[in-house]
LODRENTOR-625870 format. One record per residue (C-alpha): x, y, z; residue in one letter. Coordinates in Angstrom, 1 decimal. Each point is the difference from the previous one (the first is absolute). Example, Ala and Ser with C-alpha at 12.3 -4.5 7.8 and 13.67 -1.06 7.14 Angstrom:
2
REC|u|v|w|residu
REC|12.3|-4.5|7.8|A $
REC|1.4|3.4|-0.7|S $
//
This chain:
619
REC|u|v|w|residu
REC|13.3|35.9|-34.9|X $
REC|-1.3|-1.6|3.3|X $
REC|1.6|1.5|3.1|X $
REC|2.0|-2.3|2.2|X $
REC|-1.9|-1.6|2.9|X $
REC|0.6|0.8|3.6|X $
REC|2.0|-2.5|2.2|X $
REC|0.2|0.0|3.8|X $
REC|3.2|-1.3|1.7|X $
REC|0.2|-1.1|3.6|X $
REC|2.9|-0.9|2.4|X $
REC|-0.6|-1.2|3.5|X $
REC|0.7|-2.6|2.7|X $
REC|3.7|0.7|0.6|X $
REC|0.7|3.7|0.5|X $
REC|-0.8|3.3|-1.7|X $
REC|-3.3|-1.0|-1.5|X $
REC|-1.2|2.2|-2.9|X $
REC|-2.4|0.3|-2.9|X $
REC|0.5|1.5|-3.5|X $
REC|-2.2|0.8|-2.9|X $
REC|1.3|0.1|-3.6|X $
REC|-1.6|0.5|-3.5|X $
REC|2.3|-1.6|-2.5|X $
REC|3.5|1.5|0.8|X $
REC|-1.5|3.0|1.7|X $
REC|0.2|0.0|3.8|X $
REC|-3.3|1.5|1.3|X $
REC|0.5|-0.4|3.8|X $
REC|2.1|-1.8|2.6|X $
REC|0.2|0.1|3.8|X $
REC|1.2|-2.0|3.0|X $
REC|-2.5|-1.2|2.6|X $
REC|2.1|1.4|2.8|X $
REC|-0.9|3.6|-1.0|X $
REC|-3.7|-0.7|0.7|X $
REC|0.2|-2.4|2.9|X $
REC|2.8|2.0|1.7|X $
REC|1.8|-3.3|0.8|X $
REC|3.5|0.2|-1.3|X $
REC|0.9|-2.6|-2.7|X $
REC|-3.5|-1.4|0.3|X $
REC|-0.1|-3.4|-1.5|X $
REC|-3.8|-0.7|0.2|X $
REC|-2.1|-0.3|-3.1|X $
REC|-0.1|3.6|-1.3|X $
REC|-3.7|0.7|0.1|X $
REC|0.3|3.8|0.4|X $
REC|2.7|0.3|-2.7|X $
REC|-2.2|-2.0|-2.3|X $
REC|-3.0|2.2|0.7|X $
REC|2.1|3.0|-0.8|X $
REC|1.2|-1.5|-3.3|X $
REC|-3.5|-1.0|-1.1|X $
REC|-1.2|3.5|0.8|X $
REC|2.2|1.2|-2.8|X $
REC|-1.9|-2.0|-2.6|X $
REC|-2.4|1.9|-2.3|X $
REC|-3.7|-0.4|0.8|X $
REC|-1.2|-3.5|-1.0|X $
REC|3.5|-1.4|-0.6|X $
REC|1.4|-3.0|1.7|X $
REC|3.4|-1.8|-0.1|X $
REC|0.2|-2.7|-2.7|X $
REC|2.3|-2.0|2.3|X $
REC|1.3|-0.1|3.5|X $
REC|3.7|-0.9|0.2|X $
REC|1.6|-1.3|3.1|X $
REC|3.8|0.5|0.3|X $
REC|1.0|-3.5|0.6|X $
REC|-1.0|-3.7|-0.3|X $
REC|-1.5|-1.0|3.4|X $
REC|0.1|-3.7|-0.9|X $
REC|3.7|0.1|-0.8|X $
REC|0.7|2.0|3.1|X $
REC|-1.9|-2.6|2.1|X $
REC|2.0|-2.8|-1.5|X $
REC|3.3|1.8|0.8|X $
REC|-1.1|0.5|3.6|X $
REC|-1.0|-3.7|0.3|X $
REC|3.0|-1.4|-1.8|X $
REC|2.4|2.1|2.2|X $
REC|-1.7|-1.2|3.2|X $
REC|0.1|-3.6|-1.2|X $
REC|3.7|0.1|-1.0|X $
REC|1.0|1.6|3.3|X $
REC|-2.2|-2.0|2.4|X $
REC|0.2|-0.3|3.0|X $
REC|2.0|3.2|-0.2|X $
REC|-2.2|3.0|-0.6|X $
REC|-2.7|-1.1|2.4|X $
REC|-0.1|3.5|1.4|X $
REC|-1.2|1.2|-3.4|X $
REC|-2.9|-2.5|-0.3|X $
REC|-2.7|2.1|1.8|X $
REC|0.9|3.0|-2.1|X $
REC|0.1|-2.2|-3.1|X $
REC|-3.4|-1.4|0.6|X $
REC|-1.5|3.5|0.4|X $
REC|1.7|1.0|-3.3|X $
REC|-1.3|-3.1|-1.8|X $
REC|-3.5|0.7|1.3|X $
REC|0.1|3.6|-1.2|X $
REC|1.3|-1.0|-3.5|X $
REC|-2.4|-2.9|-0.4|X $
REC|-3.2|1.4|1.6|X $
REC|0.1|3.7|0.7|X $
REC|1.8|1.2|-3.2|X $
REC|-2.2|-1.8|-2.5|X $
REC|-3.2|1.2|1.7|X $
REC|1.3|3.6|0.0|X $
REC|1.2|-0.1|-3.6|X $
REC|-3.3|-1.5|-1.2|X $
REC|-1.9|2.8|1.8|X $
REC|2.0|2.6|-1.9|X $
REC|-0.5|-1.9|-3.3|X $
REC|-3.8|0.0|0.5|X $
REC|0.1|-3.8|0.7|X $
REC|1.3|-0.6|-3.6|X $
REC|2.9|-2.3|0.4|X $
REC|0.8|0.4|-3.7|X $
REC|1.0|3.6|0.7|X $
REC|2.8|-1.0|2.5|X $
REC|3.6|-0.3|-1.3|X $
REC|2.9|-1.0|2.1|X $
REC|3.3|1.5|-1.1|X $
REC|3.2|-1.5|1.4|X $
REC|1.7|2.3|2.6|X $
REC|3.2|0.7|-1.9|X $
REC|-1.8|0.5|-3.3|X $
REC|-2.2|2.6|1.8|X $
REC|3.2|1.8|1.1|X $
REC|1.5|-0.3|-3.4|X $
REC|-3.1|1.4|-1.7|X $
REC|-0.1|3.0|2.5|X $
REC|3.7|0.7|-0.9|X $
REC|-0.2|-0.4|-3.8|X $
REC|-3.4|1.2|-1.3|X $
REC|0.1|3.5|1.6|X $
REC|3.7|0.4|-0.9|X $
REC|1.2|2.3|-2.9|X $
REC|1.7|-2.8|-1.8|X $
REC|-1.2|-1.8|-3.1|X $
REC|2.2|-3.0|0.9|X $
REC|1.8|-0.7|3.3|X $
REC|1.4|-2.6|2.4|X $
REC|-2.0|-0.4|3.2|X $
REC|1.4|-1.0|3.4|X $
REC|-2.3|-0.9|2.9|X $
REC|1.5|-0.3|3.5|X $
REC|-2.0|-0.5|3.2|X $
REC|-0.5|-2.3|2.9|X $
REC|-2.1|-2.7|-1.6|X $
REC|-3.1|-0.4|-2.1|X $
REC|-1.3|-3.5|-0.5|X $
REC|3.5|-1.6|-0.5|X $
REC|1.9|2.7|-1.8|X $
REC|2.2|2.5|1.8|X $
REC|2.0|1.3|-3.0|X $
REC|-1.1|0.0|-3.6|X $
REC|1.4|1.2|-3.3|X $
REC|-2.2|1.1|-2.9|X $
REC|0.0|1.6|-3.4|X $
REC|-2.8|2.4|-1.0|X $
REC|-1.0|1.1|-3.5|X $
REC|-3.1|0.7|-2.0|X $
REC|-1.2|-3.6|0.4|X $
REC|0.2|0.2|3.8|X $
REC|2.2|-1.6|2.6|X $
REC|2.1|-3.1|-0.4|X $
REC|1.6|-1.8|3.0|X $
REC|3.7|-0.7|-0.3|X $
REC|1.1|-1.5|3.3|X $
REC|-0.8|-0.1|3.7|X $
REC|1.4|-0.7|3.5|X $
REC|-2.4|-1.7|2.4|X $
REC|-0.7|0.0|3.7|X $
REC|1.6|-0.2|2.5|X $
REC|2.9|1.8|-1.8|X $
REC|-1.1|3.6|0.1|X $
REC|1.7|3.4|0.0|X $
REC|-3.0|1.6|1.6|X $
REC|-0.1|-2.5|2.9|X $
REC|3.8|0.2|0.3|X $
REC|-0.2|3.8|0.5|X $
REC|-3.0|-0.4|2.3|X $
REC|2.0|-2.3|2.3|X $
REC|2.5|2.8|0.6|X $
REC|-2.9|2.4|0.4|X $
REC|-1.3|-2.1|2.9|X $
REC|3.4|-0.6|1.5|X $
REC|0.8|3.7|0.1|X $
REC|-3.3|0.6|1.9|X $
REC|-2.3|1.3|-2.8|X $
REC|-3.4|-1.5|-1.0|X $
REC|0.0|-2.4|-2.9|X $
REC|-2.0|1.1|-3.1|X $
REC|0.1|3.6|1.1|X $
REC|3.4|0.8|1.6|X $
REC|2.2|-1.0|-3.0|X $
REC|0.2|3.7|-1.0|X $
REC|1.4|0.7|3.5|X $
REC|2.7|-2.5|-0.5|X $
REC|0.8|1.6|-3.4|X $
REC|0.1|3.4|1.8|X $
REC|2.3|-1.3|2.7|X $
REC|2.6|-1.4|-2.5|X $
REC|1.7|3.3|-0.8|X $
REC|1.0|0.3|3.6|X $
REC|2.1|-3.1|-0.1|X $
REC|2.8|-1.8|-1.8|X $
REC|-0.5|-3.4|-1.7|X $
REC|2.3|-1.9|2.5|X $
REC|-2.2|-3.1|-0.1|X $
REC|-0.3|-0.2|-3.8|X $
REC|2.4|-3.0|-0.4|X $
REC|-1.5|-1.8|2.9|X $
REC|-3.5|0.3|-1.5|X $
REC|1.4|-1.2|-3.4|X $
REC|1.9|-2.9|1.6|X $
REC|-2.8|-1.2|2.3|X $
REC|-3.5|1.2|-1.0|X $
REC|-0.3|0.5|-3.7|X $
REC|1.8|-1.5|-3.1|X $
REC|0.0|2.6|-2.8|X $
REC|0.8|-1.5|-3.3|X $
REC|1.5|1.6|-3.1|X $
REC|-3.2|-0.5|-2.0|X $
REC|-2.0|1.9|2.5|X $
REC|-1.6|-3.0|1.7|X $
REC|0.3|-0.4|3.7|X $
REC|-0.7|-2.4|2.9|X $
REC|-0.6|0.6|3.7|X $
REC|1.6|-2.2|2.7|X $
REC|-3.3|-0.9|1.6|X $
REC|1.6|-1.3|3.1|X $
REC|0.2|3.7|1.1|X $
REC|-3.6|1.0|-0.9|X $
REC|-3.3|-1.0|1.5|X $
REC|-2.7|1.5|-2.2|X $
REC|-0.8|-3.3|-1.8|X $
REC|-0.7|-1.8|3.3|X $
REC|-0.5|2.4|2.8|X $
REC|-1.5|3.3|1.2|X $
REC|3.3|1.9|-0.3|X $
REC|2.0|0.8|-3.1|X $
REC|3.3|-1.0|1.7|X $
REC|1.1|-3.1|1.7|X $
REC|2.2|-0.5|3.1|X $
REC|3.2|-0.3|-2.1|X $
REC|-0.6|3.5|-1.4|X $
REC|0.7|1.5|3.4|X $
REC|2.9|-2.3|0.6|X $
REC|1.6|1.0|-3.3|X $
REC|0.0|3.7|0.9|X $
REC|0.5|-0.4|3.7|X $
REC|-2.8|2.2|1.3|X $
REC|-3.7|-0.6|0.8|X $
REC|-2.7|1.6|-2.2|X $
REC|-0.5|3.7|0.8|X $
REC|-3.1|0.9|1.9|X $
REC|-2.1|2.7|-1.8|X $
REC|0.5|2.3|3.0|X $
REC|3.8|-0.6|0.4|X $
REC|2.7|2.3|-1.2|X $
REC|1.3|-0.2|-3.5|X $
REC|3.7|-0.7|0.2|X $
REC|3.0|0.1|-2.4|X $
REC|-0.5|-3.8|-0.3|X $
REC|-3.5|0.5|-1.4|X $
REC|1.2|2.7|-2.3|X $
REC|2.8|-2.2|-1.4|X $
REC|-2.3|-2.9|-0.4|X $
REC|-2.5|2.1|-1.9|X $
REC|2.8|1.3|-2.3|X $
REC|1.2|-3.5|-0.6|X $
REC|-3.3|-1.6|-0.9|X $
REC|-0.8|3.0|-2.2|X $
REC|3.2|-0.4|-2.0|X $
REC|-0.7|-3.7|-0.4|X $
REC|-3.5|0.6|-1.2|X $
REC|1.3|2.6|-2.5|X $
REC|2.6|-2.5|-1.3|X $
REC|-2.7|-2.6|-0.4|X $
REC|-2.4|2.2|-1.9|X $
REC|2.8|1.4|-2.2|X $
REC|0.9|-3.5|-1.2|X $
REC|-3.7|-0.9|-0.5|X $
REC|-0.6|3.2|-2.0|X $
REC|3.0|-0.6|-2.2|X $
REC|-1.1|-3.6|-0.7|X $
REC|-3.5|1.1|-0.7|X $
REC|1.2|2.5|-2.6|X $
REC|2.3|-2.5|-1.6|X $
REC|-2.5|-2.8|-0.2|X $
REC|-2.7|2.2|-1.5|X $
REC|2.3|2.0|-2.3|X $
REC|-1.7|3.2|1.4|X $
REC|1.5|3.3|1.1|X $
REC|-3.0|1.2|1.9|X $
REC|-1.0|-1.5|3.4|X $
REC|-3.2|0.1|2.0|X $
REC|-0.1|-0.9|3.7|X $
REC|-2.7|-1.0|2.5|X $
REC|-0.4|-2.0|3.2|X $
REC|0.7|1.3|3.5|X $
REC|3.8|0.0|-0.5|X $
REC|-0.4|2.5|-2.8|X $
REC|-0.9|2.6|2.7|X $
REC|3.6|-0.1|1.1|X $
REC|1.2|3.4|-1.3|X $
REC|3.7|-0.8|0.6|X $
REC|-0.2|-3.1|-2.2|X $
REC|-1.8|1.9|-2.7|X $
REC|2.6|2.8|-0.2|X $
REC|2.9|-2.5|-0.2|X $
REC|-1.7|-1.6|-3.0|X $
REC|0.0|3.3|-1.9|X $
REC|3.5|0.9|1.0|X $
REC|1.7|-3.4|-0.5|X $
REC|-1.7|-1.6|-3.0|X $
REC|1.3|1.7|-3.1|X $
REC|-2.0|-2.3|-2.2|X $
REC|-3.2|1.4|1.6|X $
REC|-1.7|2.7|-2.0|X $
REC|-3.2|0.4|1.9|X $
REC|-1.3|-1.0|3.4|X $
REC|-3.7|0.2|1.1|X $
REC|-1.3|-1.1|3.4|X $
REC|-3.6|-0.5|0.9|X $
REC|-0.6|2.6|2.8|X $
REC|-2.4|-2.4|1.7|X $
REC|2.6|-2.8|-0.3|X $
REC|-1.3|-2.1|2.9|X $
REC|-3.1|-2.1|0.3|X $
REC|-2.3|3.0|-0.5|X $
REC|1.4|0.3|-3.5|X $
REC|-0.9|-3.6|-0.6|X $
REC|-3.7|1.0|-0.1|X $
REC|0.8|2.4|-2.8|X $
REC|2.2|-2.5|-1.9|X $
REC|-2.7|-2.7|0.2|X $
REC|-2.6|2.4|-1.5|X $
REC|2.5|1.1|-2.8|X $
REC|0.9|-3.6|-0.8|X $
REC|-3.6|-1.0|-0.4|X $
REC|-0.7|3.1|-2.1|X $
REC|3.0|-0.9|-2.2|X $
REC|-1.1|-3.6|-0.5|X $
REC|-3.7|0.6|-0.5|X $
REC|-0.3|3.4|-1.7|X $
REC|3.3|1.4|-1.3|X $
REC|1.0|-1.1|-3.5|X $
REC|3.8|-0.5|-0.6|X $
REC|1.3|3.3|-1.4|X $
REC|3.2|2.1|0.2|X $
REC|0.3|1.5|3.4|X $
REC|0.7|3.7|-0.2|X $
REC|-0.2|1.5|3.4|X $
REC|-0.1|3.8|0.6|X $
REC|-0.7|2.0|3.1|X $
REC|-0.6|-1.4|3.4|X $
REC|-2.2|-3.2|0.0|X $
REC|0.0|0.0|3.8|X $
REC|-1.5|3.5|0.2|X $
REC|2.8|0.9|2.4|X $
REC|-1.4|-2.9|2.1|X $
REC|-2.9|2.3|1.0|X $
REC|-2.7|-2.6|-0.3|X $
REC|-1.9|0.0|3.3|X $
REC|-3.0|1.9|1.1|X $
REC|-0.4|3.8|0.0|X $
REC|-2.5|2.2|1.8|X $
REC|-2.0|3.0|-1.1|X $
REC|0.3|3.5|1.5|X $
REC|-3.4|-0.4|1.5|X $
REC|1.0|-3.2|1.8|X $
REC|3.1|1.6|1.3|X $
REC|-1.9|3.1|1.2|X $
REC|-2.5|-2.2|1.8|X $
REC|2.8|-1.9|1.8|X $
REC|1.7|3.2|1.1|X $
REC|-3.3|1.5|1.3|X $
REC|-0.9|-3.2|1.8|X $
REC|3.4|0.1|1.7|X $
REC|-0.7|3.6|1.0|X $
REC|3.2|1.3|-1.5|X $
REC|0.7|3.5|-1.2|X $
REC|1.1|0.0|-3.6|X $
REC|0.4|2.3|-3.0|X $
REC|-0.8|-0.6|-3.7|X $
REC|2.6|1.1|-2.5|X $
REC|-1.2|0.9|-3.5|X $
REC|2.1|-1.2|-2.9|X $
REC|2.8|-2.6|-0.2|X $
REC|2.8|2.5|-0.3|X $
REC|-1.0|2.0|3.1|X $
REC|-0.4|-3.3|1.9|X $
REC|3.5|-1.2|-1.0|X $
REC|1.4|3.4|1.0|X $
REC|-1.6|-0.1|3.4|X $
REC|1.2|-3.6|0.7|X $
REC|3.5|0.8|-1.2|X $
REC|0.1|3.1|2.2|X $
REC|-1.0|-2.1|3.1|X $
REC|2.8|-2.5|-0.9|X $
REC|2.5|2.8|-0.5|X $
REC|-0.9|1.2|3.4|X $
REC|1.1|-3.4|1.4|X $
REC|-3.5|-1.3|0.6|X $
REC|-0.8|-3.7|-0.6|X $
REC|-2.9|-0.7|-2.3|X $
REC|-2.3|-3.0|-0.3|X $
REC|-1.0|0.0|-3.7|X $
REC|-3.2|-1.7|-1.1|X $
REC|-1.2|0.4|-3.6|X $
REC|-1.3|-2.0|-2.9|X $
REC|0.2|-3.8|-0.4|X $
REC|1.8|-2.1|2.6|X $
REC|3.3|-1.7|-0.9|X $
REC|0.0|-3.7|-0.8|X $
REC|3.0|-1.8|1.5|X $
REC|2.1|0.6|3.1|X $
REC|1.4|3.5|-0.9|X $
REC|-1.7|3.3|0.6|X $
REC|0.7|2.0|-3.2|X $
REC|-1.5|3.3|0.9|X $
REC|-3.8|-0.4|0.2|X $
REC|0.1|-1.5|3.5|X $
REC|3.3|1.4|1.3|X $
REC|1.5|2.0|2.8|X $
REC|2.1|2.7|-1.4|X $
REC|2.7|2.2|1.5|X $
REC|3.1|2.1|-0.7|X $
REC|2.9|-2.5|-0.2|X $
REC|2.7|2.5|1.1|X $
REC|-0.9|0.5|3.6|X $
REC|2.5|-1.4|2.5|X $
REC|-2.8|-1.2|2.3|X $
REC|-2.6|-1.1|-2.6|X $
REC|1.0|-3.7|0.1|X $
REC|-0.3|-0.2|3.8|X $
REC|-3.2|2.0|0.1|X $
REC|-1.9|-2.1|-2.5|X $
REC|1.3|-3.3|1.4|X $
REC|-0.8|0.9|3.6|X $
REC|-3.2|2.0|-0.2|X $
REC|-1.7|-1.0|-3.2|X $
REC|1.1|-3.4|-1.2|X $
REC|0.9|-1.4|3.5|X $
REC|2.7|-2.2|-1.4|X $
REC|3.8|-0.7|0.4|X $
REC|2.1|3.2|0.0|X $
REC|2.7|-1.5|-2.3|X $
REC|-2.2|-0.4|-3.0|X $
REC|0.3|2.8|-2.6|X $
REC|-2.9|1.0|-2.3|X $
REC|-0.2|0.1|-3.8|X $
REC|0.2|3.0|-2.2|X $
REC|-2.4|1.0|-2.8|X $
REC|2.0|2.0|-2.5|X $
REC|-0.8|1.8|-3.3|X $
REC|1.0|-2.3|-2.8|X $
REC|1.8|2.7|-2.0|X $
REC|2.1|0.9|3.1|X $
REC|0.7|-3.5|1.4|X $
REC|3.4|-0.3|-1.8|X $
REC|1.1|3.3|1.6|X $
REC|-0.3|-1.6|3.5|X $
REC|0.4|-3.8|-0.5|X $
REC|2.3|-2.4|-1.8|X $
REC|-1.5|-2.7|-2.2|X $
REC|-2.5|-1.6|0.1|X $
REC|-2.1|3.1|0.6|X $
REC|-3.0|-0.7|-2.3|X $
REC|-2.3|-1.7|2.6|X $
REC|-3.7|0.8|-0.4|X $
REC|-1.1|-2.7|2.4|X $
REC|2.6|0.4|2.7|X $
REC|1.6|-3.3|-0.9|X $
REC|3.7|1.0|-0.3|X $
REC|2.7|1.4|2.3|X $
REC|2.3|2.7|-1.1|X $
REC|3.0|1.7|1.7|X $
REC|0.0|3.7|0.6|X $
REC|2.6|1.8|-2.0|X $
REC|3.2|0.8|2.0|X $
REC|-0.5|3.8|0.3|X $
REC|-3.2|-0.7|2.0|X $
REC|1.6|-2.4|2.5|X $
REC|1.1|1.0|3.4|X $
REC|3.7|0.0|1.0|X $
REC|-0.3|-3.2|2.2|X $
REC|-0.8|-3.3|-1.5|X $
REC|-0.9|-3.3|1.7|X $
REC|3.7|-1.0|0.5|X $
REC|0.7|3.3|1.8|X $
REC|-3.1|-0.4|2.2|X $
REC|1.2|-3.4|1.0|X $
REC|3.5|1.3|0.7|X $
REC|-1.6|2.5|2.3|X $
REC|-1.3|-2.8|2.1|X $
REC|-3.6|0.0|-1.2|X $
REC|-1.7|-3.4|-0.4|X $
REC|-3.8|0.2|0.4|X $
REC|-2.1|0.6|-3.2|X $
REC|-1.5|3.2|1.4|X $
REC|3.4|1.5|0.9|X $
REC|1.4|-1.0|-3.4|X $
REC|-3.0|1.5|-1.8|X $
REC|0.4|3.3|1.8|X $
REC|3.7|0.1|-0.6|X $
REC|0.0|-0.6|-3.8|X $
REC|-1.7|3.1|-1.3|X $
REC|-0.7|1.6|-3.4|X $
REC|-1.7|3.1|-1.5|X $
REC|-3.3|-2.1|0.1|X $
REC|0.6|-2.0|3.1|X $
REC|-3.6|-1.2|0.5|X $
REC|0.1|-2.0|-3.2|X $
REC|3.6|-1.3|-0.2|X $
REC|1.3|-3.1|1.6|X $
REC|3.3|-0.6|1.7|X $
REC|1.6|-0.9|-3.3|X $
REC|-1.5|3.1|-1.6|X $
REC|-2.5|-2.0|-1.9|X $
REC|-3.7|0.7|-0.4|X $
REC|-3.0|-2.0|-1.2|X $
REC|-1.3|2.7|-2.3|X $
REC|-3.2|0.6|-2.0|X $
REC|0.5|2.1|-3.1|X $
REC|-3.1|1.8|-1.2|X $
REC|-0.9|2.1|-3.1|X $
REC|-2.8|2.4|1.0|X $
REC|-1.7|-0.2|-3.4|X $
REC|0.0|-3.8|-0.2|X $
REC|-1.1|-0.1|3.7|X $
REC|-2.9|2.4|-0.6|X $
REC|-1.2|-2.2|-3.0|X $
REC|-0.1|-2.9|2.4|X $
REC|-1.9|2.0|2.6|X $
REC|2.7|1.2|2.4|X $
REC|0.6|3.6|1.0|X $
REC|3.1|-0.7|2.1|X $
REC|2.3|0.8|-2.9|X $
REC|-1.4|3.5|-0.2|X $
REC|0.4|0.4|3.8|X $
REC|3.6|-1.0|-0.4|X $
REC|0.6|2.4|-2.9|X $
REC|-1.4|2.8|2.1|X $
REC|2.2|-1.0|2.9|X $
REC|3.0|0.0|-2.3|X $
REC|-0.9|3.5|-1.2|X $
REC|-0.3|1.2|3.6|X $
REC|3.1|-1.6|1.4|X $
REC|2.3|-1.2|-2.8|X $
REC|-0.3|-3.6|1.2|X $
REC|-1.6|-2.3|-2.6|X $
REC|-0.9|-2.8|2.5|X $
REC|-2.2|-0.7|3.0|X $
REC|0.0|-2.7|2.6|X $
REC|-2.7|-2.5|-0.9|X $
REC|-1.2|-2.7|2.3|X $
REC|-3.2|-2.0|0.2|X $
REC|-3.0|1.7|1.7|X $
REC|-0.4|-2.3|2.9|X $
REC|1.4|-0.8|3.4|X $
REC|2.1|-3.0|1.0|X $
REC|-2.0|-3.2|-0.2|X $
REC|-2.8|1.4|-2.1|X $
REC|-0.6|-0.1|-3.7|X $
REC|0.2|3.1|-2.2|X $
REC|-3.1|2.1|0.4|X $
REC|-2.8|-0.7|-2.4|X $
REC|-3.1|2.2|0.8|X $
REC|-0.3|3.6|1.1|X $
REC|-0.9|-1.2|3.5|X $
REC|3.3|-2.0|0.1|X $
REC|1.9|3.1|-0.9|X $
REC|-1.8|2.1|2.6|X $
REC|0.6|-2.7|2.7|X $
REC|3.8|0.0|-0.8|X $
REC|0.0|3.8|0.1|X $
REC|-1.6|0.1|3.4|X $
REC|2.2|-2.7|1.5|X $
REC|3.4|1.3|-1.1|X $
REC|1.9|3.2|-0.1|X $
REC|-0.7|0.8|-3.6|X $
REC|-0.2|3.8|-0.5|X $
REC|-2.3|0.1|-3.1|X $
REC|-2.5|-2.4|-1.6|X $
REC|-0.2|0.8|-3.7|X $
REC|-3.0|-2.0|-1.1|X $
REC|-1.9|0.5|-3.2|X $
REC|-0.4|3.8|-0.6|X $
REC|0.1|0.6|3.8|X $
REC|2.8|1.0|2.4|X $
REC|-0.3|-0.9|3.7|X $
REC|2.6|1.7|2.1|X $
REC|0.7|-1.3|3.5|X $
REC|0.6|3.5|1.3|X $
REC|-3.5|1.1|-1.0|X $
REC|-1.8|-2.9|1.8|X $
REC|-2.1|0.4|3.2|X $
REC|1.6|-0.6|3.4|X $
REC|-1.3|-3.5|0.3|X $
REC|2.1|-1.0|-3.0|X $
REC|3.1|1.6|1.3|X $
REC|-0.4|-1.6|3.4|X $
REC|-0.4|-3.4|-1.6|X $
REC|3.2|0.5|-2.0|X $
REC|1.8|1.2|3.1|X $
REC|-0.8|-3.3|1.8|X $
REC|1.4|-2.2|-2.8|X $
REC|2.6|-2.6|1.0|X $
REC|3.4|0.5|-1.6|X $
REC|1.9|-3.0|-1.1|X $
REC|3.0|-0.8|2.2|X $
REC|3.5|0.5|-1.2|X $
//
């Protein structure tokens, strides 16, 4: 039998550009361009990510097709049609529109042809939402499933419903631009002072601080949620279809306050607004999911698109849809995952014969699909940096030493194996710490991540112990669900008590509402957890599960704080040099990289003096 051919998928020219390589339904490699360019959410054509993916081909092999994650012609028509319908309004967008049109009509074809060895027959354009749907369904564990895609906008689609089976994907229905849940949520992201297309997770994180006092106002004025799951925005309040802002002047008038400046204080108003839009989003997605399951006669659901990264929404789906048997979410649910979906869709249509889908195991390889580096490469980087390091023989001894450092309240930058694909650090490019320390949250936020003090971190927990600590849903291998700590682990004061004591700022509230694992629990005692089975993780090329098991053996605590190995404003580290730079420019105690341990306390004076001069983030 002839082996399936290789397909290369590409996403670019909006945000989070990426490349992916597949062979049939096997995912060989995938990575975001930002990890190589060091430009967060890099949208440029992913030349370095492509080079990495092509480097994973066997000698002499080449992709049979190059799949792009949307239809540039259809996207161009949407941009032009929207401008024509709104003219002369929207004139502020015309310069940007012309640059986009030039990139799609001139730059992109040239770049794609170059990757395809100037063979236009090798180029395939997969519609944006079909790419998302393919990324959601084909790696899923389901033989048959409903598929729901929710994002800002592709070509025209903002929301699509699909059914997937052994024959592939069949489109059921769609909602078109400008009516978009992704852009609706982004408008509130901007209004609350966070950056669109990267700060939505901050708005989600702010929501538990507040109460949904503005829910009805939002439903009355901004969005019409219908019983069948469809919706429509009142575009008089939004500006993303005709201006440089997501919100229009009426938006500020509706809520009676100007847009928050990024450096201004977060007030109870912003907390309540975040809580309100979060609840409305959850209601909208619940209705859509219910309709999708009904119309497809399925009991399993797959999700993709940027909205699928909203962990609060995902958890409500599991908890409040009794008809839902299984839920699987693409860990790279945003546009980066579109590169993977485009490649899988082309592989399905060109190579894979219809047959019964019988998935077993982890088709995403724990999302560890990026580059890895040899011990020799890591050793060379450490020597070039003139660092003092030790080599530890054997994986068990290594796990024990890292666990001992963590148990001693040291903070560890962990770099090992293949880099994660998608926005979450899942152990191979992670900062790890003991979650029980009362000052751990503040210390990492201030002196390592340099970010807002009120933002808690996520836990990584042994899968066979997760139910001892967290209420359902606690099976979360890709950090895509939120679960509540069980009551015995919660502190005596909850959010209501903290408010009754006169506390209002996010930082004060976060400090007041404590738990046995305060660094990873939010003010509502929730956590965005990652559950991990050490054996499964090891098969995928991750040793963090063994480190966690050793930590549990040493402390009786089966979880660690897990946050991405980077500082604010930078992508997750990719190379050994990236990891070394982060180690040298933060107050990390230990760099656990490859088989080596680099302890800050063992470094020469020049390293310690540099760390001593580091600027601490202000309160």
